[in-house]
FIVO-589613 format. One record per residue: residue in three letters; x, y, z of N, C-alpha, C in turn. Coordinates in steps of 0.05 Angstrom, whole numbers, padded with zeros to 5 digits, always signed. Layout:
<rogus>
ALAXYZXYZXYZ ...
</rogus>
This chain:
<rogus>
MET+00801+01318-02795+00778+01301-02790+00787+01273-02781 LYS+00808+01261-02793+00817+01235-02785+00827+01236-02757 LEU+00841+01258-02749+00851+01260-02722+00828+01261-02702 ASN+00807+01275-02710+00784+01277-02692+00771+01250-02689 LYS+00769+01235-02709+00756+01208-02707+00773+01191-02689 LYS+00799+01193-02690+00817+01177-02674+00813+01184-02645 ASN+00812+01210-02641+00808+01220-02614+00781+01210-02603 ALA+00761+01210-02620+00734+01201-02612+00735+01171-02604 VAL+00749+01155-02620+00751+01126-02613+00764+01122-02587 LEU+00787+01137-02583+00801+01134-02557+00783+01142-02534 ALA+00768+01163-02539+00750+01172-02518+00730+01150-02511 VAL+00719+01137-02531+00699+01116-02526+00712+01093-02511 LEU+00736+01085-02519+00750+01063-02506+00756+01069-02477 LEU+00765+01094-02472+00771+01103-02445+00746+01103-02428 PHE+00724+01112-02439+00698+01112-02424+00689+01084-02417 GLY+00693+01066-02437+00686+01037-02432+00703+01026-02410 ALA+00729+01033-02410+00747+01022-02389+00738+01032-02361 LEU+00730+01058-02361+00721+01069-02335+00696+01055-02325 ILE+00678+01050-02343+00653+01036-02335+00659+01008-02325 THR+00678+00994-02339+00685+00967-02330+00698+00968-02303 THR+00716+00988-02299+00728+00990-02272+00708+00996-02251 GLY+00689+01013-02257+00668+01019-02238+00652+00994-02231 CYS+00646+00978-02251+00630+00953-02246+00645+00935-02227 VAL+00671+00933-02232+00687+00915-02215+00687+00925-02186 LYS+00690+00951-02183+00689+00963-02156+00662+00957-02143 ASN+00641+00960-02158+00614+00955-02146+00612+00926-02138 LYS+00622+00908-02154+00621+00880-02147+00637+00875-02122 ALA+00660+00887-02120+00676+00884-02096+00662+00895-02072 THR+00648+00918-02075+00633+00929-02053+00611+00911-02045 ASN+00596+00899-02064+00574+00881-02057+00585+00856-02043 THR+00608+00847-02051+00620+00824-02038+00626+00830-02009 ASN+00634+00854-02003+00640+00862-01975+00616+00863-01957 THR+00592+00863-01968+00568+00865-01951+00561+00839-01938 ALA+00571+00817-01948+00564+00790-01936+00572+00788-01907 PRO+00596+00796-01899+00603+00794-01870+00585+00810-01852 ILE+00575+00833-01863+00557+00849-01846+00532+00833-01840 ASN+00521+00819-01859+00497+00803-01854+00503+00781-01834 THR+00527+00769-01837+00535+00748-01819+00537+00758-01790 ASN+00548+00783-01787+00551+00794-01760+00523+00799-01748 GLU+00505+00809-01765+00478+00814-01755+00466+00787-01745 SER+00471+00766-01759+00460+00740-01751+00472+00732-01724 VAL+00498+00736-01720+00511+00729-01695+00499+00746-01672 ASN+00495+00772-01676+00484+00789-01656+00456+00779-01647 THR+00441+00771-01667+00414+00760-01661+00416+00736-01643 ASN+00435+00718-01648+00438+00694-01632+00446+00701-01604 VAL+00463+00722-01601+00471+00731-01574+00447+00739-01558 GLU+00428+00754-01571+00404+00763-01558+00388+00739-01548 VAL+00386+00718-01564+00371+00694-01557+00383+00681-01532 ILE+00410+00680-01532+00424+00668-01509+00418+00684-01483 LYS+00418+00710-01485+00413+00727-01462+00385+00722-01451 LYS+00366+00714-01467+00339+00711-01458+00334+00683-01446 ILE+00355+00666-01445+00351+00640-01433+00344+00643-01404 ASN+00357+00661-01390+00352+00666-01362+00334+00691-01359 SER+00311+00688-01346+00293+00710-01343+00275+00707-01319 VAL+00265+00729-01309+00246+00729-01286+00223+00747-01294 THR+00198+00738-01290+00175+00754-01295+00157+00753-01271 VAL+00150+00776-01260+00133+00778-01236+00115+00802-01238 ASP+00091+00799-01228+00071+00821-01229+00069+00835-01202 ASP+00061+00860-01202+00054+00874-01177+00032+00858-01164 GLN+00034+00855-01137+00014+00837-01124+00012+00842-01094 LYS-00008+00830-01083-00012+00831-01054+00002+00807-01041 VAL+00014+00813-01018+00027+00792-01002+00006+00781-00983 VAL-00004+00757-00987-00025+00745-00971-00013+00723-00954 ASP-00016+00724-00928-00005+00704-00910+00025+00701-00914 GLY+00038+00723-00920+00067+00723-00923+00077+00709-00948 LYS+00060+00706-00968+00067+00691-00992+00062+00707-01017 ILE+00080+00705-01037+00076+00717-01063+00078+00695-01084 ILE+00070+00702-01109+00072+00683-01131+00089+00696-01153 ILE+00110+00682-01162+00127+00691-01184+00116+00678-01209 ALA+00107+00695-01228+00093+00686-01252+00111+00666-01268 LYS+00136+00673-01272+00153+00655-01289+00183+00661-01283 ALA+00198+00639-01281+00227+00641-01279+00239+00620-01298 VAL+00256+00630-01315+00269+00612-01335+00299+00612-01329 SER+00310+00588-01326+00338+00585-01319+00351+00564-01336 GLU+00376+00569-01343+00391+00549-01360+00401+00526-01343 SER+00399+00528-01316+00408+00506-01299+00392+00509-01272 PRO+00392+00489-01255+00379+00492-01229+00390+00516-01214 ALA+00373+00531-01202+00381+00557-01190+00362+00564-01167 TRP+00366+00588-01157+00349+00599-01135+00335+00624-01145 LEU+00309+00626-01140+00294+00650-01145+00293+00664-01118 VAL+00305+00687-01116+00309+00701-01090+00294+00728-01090 ILE+00281+00733-01068+00267+00759-01065+00284+00777-01047 HIS+00291+00800-01058+00306+00821-01043+00287+00844-01035 SER+00290+00854-01011+00276+00878-01004+00290+00902-01017 ASP+00277+00925-01015+00287+00950-01028+00306+00964-01009 ASN+00329+00973-01020+00348+00989-01004+00355+01014-01020 GLY+00337+01033-01019+00342+01058-01033+00342+01056-01063 GLY+00325+01039-01074+00322+01036-01103+00339+01013-01115 VAL+00354+00999-01098+00370+00977-01107+00364+00953-01089 PRO+00369+00928-01099+00363+00904-01082+00378+00905-01056 GLY+00363+00899-01035+00375+00899-01008+00376+00870-00997 PRO+00370+00867-00971+00372+00841-00958+00352+00820-00971 VAL+00360+00795-00968+00343+00773-00978+00321+00768-00958 ILE+00296+00766-00967+00273+00761-00949+00258+00736-00957 GLY+00268+00721-00976+00254+00696-00984+00268+00684-01008 GLN+00266+00658-01011+00277+00645-01035+00263+00618-01040 VAL+00265+00609-01065+00253+00583-01072+00271+00571-01093 TYR+00274+00544-01093+00291+00530-01113+00276+00528-01139 VAL+00290+00532-01161+00278+00529-01188+00293+00509-01204 GLN+00279+00495-01221+00290+00474-01238+00301+00486-01264 LYS+00316+00471-01278+00326+00480-01304+00302+00482-01323 GLY+00302+00504-01339+00280+00508-01357+00259+00528-01347 GLU+00234+00525-01354+00213+00544-01348+00198+00535-01322 ASN+00196+00553-01303+00182+00548-01278+00159+00568-01276 ILE+00135+00558-01273+00111+00575-01274+00098+00577-01246 ASN+00088+00601-01239+00073+00606-01214+00087+00594-01190 LEU+00110+00605-01184+00126+00596-01161+00117+00611-01135 PRO+00108+00596-01115+00102+00609-01089+00127+00614-01073 VAL+00129+00637-01061+00153+00643-01044+00143+00654-01018 ASP+00152+00642-00996+00146+00652-00969+00166+00674-00962 LEU+00155+00697-00951+00172+00720-00945+00173+00725-00915 ASP+00194+00738-00907+00197+00748-00879+00181+00773-00877 VAL+00156+00771-00868+00137+00793-00870+00146+00819-00858 PRO+00159+00820-00834+00167+00846-00823+00187+00861-00840 LYS+00201+00846-00858+00222+00859-00875+00212+00866-00903 ILE+00186+00862-00908+00176+00868-00935+00175+00898-00939 THR+00184+00907-00963+00183+00935-00970+00163+00939-00994 PRO+00153+00964-00998+00134+00968-01020+00145+00959-01047 THR+00171+00961-01051+00184+00952-01076+00201+00928-01069 LEU+00198+00907-01085+00214+00883-01082+00228+00875-01108 PHE+00249+00859-01106+00264+00850-01129+00264+00819-01130 ALA+00255+00808-01151+00257+00779-01155+00281+00773-01173 MET+00300+00758-01163+00326+00755-01176+00335+00726-01177 LEU+00347+00718-01199+00358+00692-01202+00386+00691-01189 HIS+00391+00670-01173+00418+00665-01162+00426+00637-01171 VAL+00451+00633-01176+00462+00607-01184+00461+00588-01160 ASP+00462+00563-01165+00465+00543-01144+00493+00531-01148 ALA+00513+00545-01139+00540+00539-01146+00555+00525-01123 GLY+00546+00526-01099+00559+00513-01077+00549+00485-01073 GLU+00539+00479-01049+00527+00453-01044+00499+00453-01057 MET+00495+00434-01074+00470+00433-01090+00446+00431-01072 GLY+00426+00449-01077+00401+00448-01061+00404+00463-01034 GLN+00427+00474-01029+00431+00490-01004+00436+00519-01011 TYR+00418+00537-01002+00421+00565-01009+00444+00577-00993 GLU+00464+00588-01009+00488+00599-00996+00493+00627-01007 PHE+00480+00646-00995+00485+00674-01003+00481+00692-00978 PRO+00500+00709-00971+00526+00713-00985+00542+00688-00986 GLY+00555+00684-01008+00571+00660-01012+00571+00652-01041 ALA+00571+00625-01046+00574+00615-01073+00551+00621-01091 ASP+00527+00624-01080+00503+00627-01096+00498+00656-01103 ALA+00515+00666-01121+00513+00694-01129+00492+00699-01150 PRO+00484+00724-01154+00464+00730-01174+00472+00721-01202 VAL+00453+00713-01218+00458+00705-01246+00460+00731-01263 LYS+00480+00731-01281+00483+00755-01298+00483+00747-01327 ASP+00472+00764-01344+00474+00763-01373+00492+00786-01380 GLY+00518+00780-01385+00536+00802-01389+00541+00816-01363 ASP+00536+00842-01362+00538+00858-01337+00512+00862-01324 THR+00490+00850-01334+00463+00855-01324+00454+00832-01307 ILE+00445+00838-01282+00433+00818-01265+00405+00811-01274 VAL+00400+00785-01275+00374+00775-01284+00354+00778-01261 MET+00336+00798-01263+00316+00803-01242+00293+00819-01253 ASP+00272+00821-01237+00249+00837-01243+00240+00852-01218 GLU+00234+00877-01221+00225+00894-01198+00195+00895-01198 PHE+00183+00894-01174+00154+00895-01173+00145+00908-01147 ARG+00120+00916-01146+00108+00929-01123+00092+00909-01107 SER+00093+00912-01080+00079+00893-01063+00062+00908-01042 THR+00040+00896-01035+00022+00906-01014+00016+00884-00995 VAL+00023+00888-00970+00018+00867-00950-00011+00867-00941 VAL-00023+00844-00942-00051+00841-00933-00050+00826-00906 ILE-00059+00839-00885-00060+00826-00859-00088+00817-00853 LYS-00092+00791-00851-00118+00781-00846-00125+00786-00816 LYS-00150+00795-00812-00159+00798-00785-00163+00771-00772 GLU-00152+00769-00749-00156+00744-00734-00184+00742-00723 THR-00198+00721-00729-00225+00718-00720-00224+00704-00693 THR-00236+00717-00673-00236+00705-00646-00259+00685-00645 GLN-00252+00660-00641-00272+00640-00639-00280+00637-00609 THR-00306+00642-00605-00317+00640-00578-00326+00611-00574 SER-00317+00600-00552-00326+00572-00546-00355+00573-00539 PRO-00370+00552-00547-00398+00551-00541-00402+00551-00511 ALA-00424+00564-00503-00430+00566-00474-00438+00538-00464 MET-00430+00532-00439-00438+00507-00427-00461+00513-00408 LYS-00484+00500-00414-00507+00502-00396-00510+00477-00380 GLU-00509+00479-00354-00511+00456-00337-00536+00456-00320 PHE-00548+00432-00318-00573+00429-00303-00570+00403-00286 THR-00582+00405-00261-00584+00382-00244-00613+00373-00244 MET-00618+00347-00250-00645+00337-00253-00649+00312-00235 THR-00674+00308-00229-00682+00283-00216-00704+00269-00232 ALA-00705+00243-00229-00726+00227-00242-00739+00209-00221 LYS-00765+00209-00221-00780+00191-00204-00807+00186-00217 ARG-00821+00166-00207-00847+00160-00219-00865+00184-00216 TRP-00876+00194-00236-00871+00191-00264-00866+00219-00275 GLU-00843+00230-00266-00837+00258-00274-00807+00263-00272 PHE-00800+00283-00289-00773+00294-00287-00775+00322-00274 ALA-00754+00329-00259-00754+00356-00248-00726+00367-00253 PRO-00724+00391-00266-00746+00407-00277-00758+00393-00301 THR-00782+00402-00308-00796+00390-00331-00790+00405-00357 THR-00779+00430-00354-00772+00446-00378-00744+00456-00375 ILE-00728+00453-00397-00701+00464-00398-00699+00482-00422 THR-00688+00506-00418-00685+00525-00440-00656+00533-00444 VAL-00647+00531-00469-00619+00538-00476-00619+00553-00503 ASN-00596+00562-00511-00593+00575-00537-00580+00557-00557 ARG-00586+00561-00582-00574+00545-00603-00543+00548-00602 GLY-00530+00526-00604-00501+00525-00603-00490+00520-00575 ASP-00507+00521-00554-00498+00515-00527-00491+00486-00524 LYS-00471+00481-00508-00466+00454-00499-00482+00450-00474 VAL-00497+00428-00473-00515+00422-00451-00505+00399-00435 LYS-00503+00403-00409-00495+00382-00391-00517+00377-00370 LEU-00528+00353-00369-00549+00346-00350-00538+00325-00331 THR-00540+00331-00305-00533+00312-00285-00559+00301-00272 ILE-00565+00275-00277-00591+00265-00270-00588+00241-00251 LYS-00606+00241-00231-00607+00219-00211-00635+00208-00209 SER-00637+00182-00209-00663+00169-00205-00668+00166-00175 LEU-00692+00173-00165-00698+00173-00137-00713+00148-00128 ASP-00721+00131-00147-00736+00107-00139-00728+00082-00155 VAL-00737+00080-00180-00732+00055-00195-00716+00062-00221 ASP-00711+00041-00236-00697+00046-00262-00715+00063-00280 HIS-00703+00084-00291-00716+00100-00311-00697+00103-00335 GLY-00706+00117-00355-00689+00123-00378-00692+00153-00384 PHE-00673+00163-00401-00674+00191-00409-00667+00192-00439 GLU-00686+00201-00455-00682+00200-00484-00690+00227-00496 ILE-00673+00238-00514-00680+00261-00531-00671+00252-00559 SER-00689+00240-00574-00682+00228-00600-00671+00248-00620 ASP-00680+00273-00618-00671+00293-00637-00642+00300-00634 PHE-00630+00293-00611-00601+00299-00606-00586+00273-00599 ASN-00598+00250-00607-00585+00224-00604-00577+00219-00575 VAL-00594+00226-00556-00589+00221-00528-00606+00197-00519 ASN-00593+00178-00507-00607+00154-00497-00591+00143-00473 LYS-00601+00147-00449-00587+00139-00425-00605+00123-00406 LYS-00594+00105-00391-00609+00091-00370-00602+00103-00343 LEU-00622+00107-00327-00619+00119-00301-00623+00098-00279 VAL-00602+00093-00264-00603+00072-00243-00605+00085-00216 PRO-00623+00075-00199-00626+00087-00172-00599+00087-00157 GLY-00594+00110-00143-00570+00112-00127-00545+00121-00144 GLU-00548+00122-00170-00525+00130-00187-00531+00156-00201 THR-00510+00171-00206-00513+00196-00221-00505+00192-00250 THR-00522+00200-00268-00517+00197-00297-00513+00224-00310 VAL-00492+00227-00325-00486+00252-00338-00492+00250-00368 VAL-00508+00269-00378-00516+00270-00406-00504+00296-00418 GLU-00490+00294-00440-00479+00318-00453-00485+00317-00483 PHE-00493+00340-00494-00498+00343-00523-00497+00372-00530 THR-00496+00378-00556-00496+00405-00566-00523+00412-00578 ALA-00535+00433-00569-00561+00442-00579-00557+00456-00606 ASP-00554+00441-00627-00547+00453-00653-00570+00459-00671 LYS-00594+00458-00661-00618+00465-00676-00639+00477-00658 THR-00655+00495-00669-00675+00508-00653-00702+00494-00654 GLY-00718+00499-00633-00744+00487-00632-00751+00477-00604 THR-00774+00464-00601-00782+00451-00576-00781+00421-00580 PHE-00766+00408-00563-00761+00379-00565-00770+00365-00540 THR-00779+00341-00543-00789+00325-00520-00767+00307-00509 PHE-00763+00307-00483-00747+00286-00471-00765+00269-00454 SER-00760+00243-00452-00778+00224-00440-00763+00201-00428 CYS-00777+00186-00411-00767+00161-00400-00771+00139-00421 ASN-00751+00123-00426-00753+00102-00446-00749+00074-00433 VAL-00752+00073-00407-00751+00048-00392-00777+00045-00378 SER-00790+00023-00382-00817+00019-00370-00815+00020-00340 CYS-00830+00038-00328-00827+00043-00299-00854+00043-00285 GLY-00875+00032-00297-00900+00030-00284-00923+00043-00300 ALA-00946+00046-00286-00970+00054-00299-00968+00082-00312 GLY-00954+00100-00301-00952+00127-00312-00928+00132-00329 HIS-00916+00110-00339-00891+00112-00355-00895+00130-00379 SER-00917+00127-00393-00921+00143-00418-00924+00173-00413 ASP-00930+00180-00389-00933+00209-00383-00907+00222-00372 MET-00886+00206-00370-00861+00216-00358-00845+00230-00380 GLN-00850+00256-00384-00838+00271-00405-00831+00299-00395 GLY-00815+00313-00412-00809+00341-00407-00802+00355-00433 ARG-00795+00381-00432-00790+00396-00456-00762+00409-00455 LEU-00749+00407-00479-00724+00421-00483-00729+00443-00503 ILE-00725+00468-00495-00730+00491-00513-00703+00502-00522 VAL-00698+00503-00548-00673+00514-00558-00680+00539-00574 LYS-00671+00562-00565-00678+00587-00578-00658+00594-00600 
</rogus>
């Protein structure tokens, strides 16, 4: 029985030692986890650095040869360059715009319209050669984060505006005479928008020619030809009259301008 008790005590001590050893190992293991957390923190910071340079662009219509880049973020002054598509990868450059350090919003870019493809690539290029001078191929190479080029791919649709043919207003010309106490012809008819040219000659004494609705006011001198020009920009029937006293029938010296 005494031997058994001794053995039992030894067994308890041995078990306690094993537990203690295990606790120490666990503590050592827990201590080793700290560098893992530190590495995770470093990796997160690397991701933040990668996101300093970025390009964001939406699918859009190309209107008047121009597109809008929603946002370009650069850690230094750079170029935002538009590449055409070359079999699924960026091809020739068809437009570029200078960007400032930091965040650039809604950047307009003029494109070489004949070279536009349905897919385009908006890409950051460094400004590494002469500052403010785009040099690619050359010093102004694409910006990279690691092995990845900073760019965004988007779809484009070219909108061609129909050219509106502007028709010049028709010129309506009339030759008129003025004498006591009438104009000939007494009625002139034109269309709205017509340019009207009247060549008037007085056959006897001084007369006048007035159309107040079109700000026309001319004096007619015998032996001279007077040219009156105006645009018939409103419709209706308007009176033209002599505004220089020319005798007893002066008040009756009138005619009509009809604008349809």
